[in-house]
N, C-alpha and C positions, 0 to 999 in steps of 0.2 A: 791873598796873604793877610786881611783883616777877618777873614773867617779863623783861619788855624789863632793869630792874635787870642782872638775870642776864646776860642777853646783851650788853650795853655790857660786866657784868666780861672775862667769858670771850674779848672784841673784844678790850678795854684789851691782855691779857695777850697775844695773838699777835699784838699789834702793837708790841709791844715797850713799852708804856706805859708797864706798871704796874712796871717796877722803872728809869724814869727816859730812855730814847732815845730825846735829843732828837734834831733834824733834824741839833744841832752836836755832837749825841754819836753820829752816824748819819756822818758825814763822816769822827770820827776810828776812824770801827769801818773807816771802805771803805782811809782813808791803810796805819791798818795792816795790812789783808787786804793791800794793793799790794804788800808790803811781799813775801811771795811770787807772788804773781802774777804781775809785773813782771819775777821769775827766773825764769818758764815753773813753780814748783812747785805744777802745779794738782792733784796728787792725793796726797795722803800720811798719813801719823796720826804723828807726834811718836812713839811711842814702836818706829817700825821704821825712823827713820834711823839712819844711822848716823854714828861721826864723822868722816870725814868726806864725809858728805853736808851733815854742820852746818858745816864748814868750808868749804864750797862754800860755803853761805848767808853766811855772816862773810863772805868776802873775798869773794863778788858784791855784798853789798847795800851795801857800805862802796867797790866800786869802782864802784857805780851811784850812790848816793846822798849820800857822803863822799868823791870824789873828792879836792876839793884839797886835803883836809885830814889824808886817814892813806894814802893812796897815794903814794908814792913810787917813782923812780928805784934798780935796783940799781944800786950803788956800784960794783959790778966789771967791769969792759969786756968785751965779750960773756958780763955773765952767761950760765950754761951752761942754767941751769933760769928763765927767763925776764930782761924788760929792766923787771919792774914786782915789789914789794916792802909788804906790810904784815904793823904788826907780830903780832904773836900772839894781844897784848892786845885789840887792836880786834875779831880774829874771835869771839876771848870774850865780851868786851861783848856785842857783839850775839847771839849765839848768846843768851847767860845774857835778855837784852833779851826776845828773842822768841820762845825755848823754853823759858825758866827751867832750862834744861840747863847743867854744869862741860860741859865740852870735851874729852878726852882731844887734846891735839895730837896732828897723825898729818897725814901727805902728800893734801890734799887729791886727789875724784875724780877729778875731770878726769886727765886725761892729762898735759897740762903744767905741771900745779903739781908743786910741792916748799916743806916745809916742813926746814929746818935747823936748829930747835933753839929758833928766835930770831924770825925772823920766815916769811911763805911769798912762795912768787917763782910770778909765774903773768906770762902776754904776757894783756894788754887784748882787747877784746874788741869793738866800737862796730855800730851797723847793726843788730843785730836789731830787729821789731818789742816792742813792752814792752806788757804788758797789766796795764792795771788794774782795781779791785775797786767797785761799786758796790754800796754796804748798803741795800738799803730796809727791810728789815726784822728786827728781833734778835727774843729773850725769851731767859728765864734759865728752864734747867733742872735746879735743883740748883742745884750749884755750878759749872755751867757757864753758859756765853753763848752763845746759833746765833744767827748772822749768815746770813742769805740776803741775797743781789742780782745781778747780773750781773757779766760785764770786759768790758772796750771796749776799742778803739783814736786816742787821742783824734782821730787823723789820719781815723778813719773811723766815727768815732760808736760805736753797741752793735753788738757782736757779735752778743748775742745766748746768750750759754755764761750761765747759771746758779751758781750754786755755792750751798755751804753751810760757816761751815767754826766749827768752833767751837774754842772758848777760855776761855781761865779768869779770873778776875780776880784781881792782885794788885799788888804796891809794888814799880817798880822807880823805883832813889835817890832814896825818897820820894814817885814822882807815880804815879797808877792807873795799870794799862794791864792790858794782856791779857798771856799765853802764850798761840801757836795749841799746838791739842789736833789737827783734824786741819782737812784744806779735801778737798770735794770738787768739781772745777768738771764743771760734767755735758756732754756733744757737743751 
């Protein structure tokens, strides 16, 4: 009986149930990880990301998810740095929300992006396939949540690429969320 109970406890820990990873929590985790995979961020550690790479994330995350509310047309006719702009505060907010980092604003690493001290200028890009994440299991190791699952493209179903994401729980604007630590999508 004791061996069976121990085995059940170990299974609960590795399935994520030990810290309450319900199906709705796994769905929230899937959305969280999808914020990176949909932008092609398939392998990174947060400590290795430069401010320009974080700016890329902030720009493209908002372009994809908040286009109508945060992306504006450049008010200058024939704007030399790109026809679209986003306020630096939205870029900083996205970086803080998903990475728990402050950003030192600068031009994004994309060769066609430009930071003018107030806004980021860029050209839009549509048509590329986006890969999303489906978290199947999660476990807590110390202060880190390890999320495992697979990526998929909605139009074609599962791609079969597995991933491991590591994130730390924290509060952002009074809500419980996570800050990404690392993500590795296996080929």
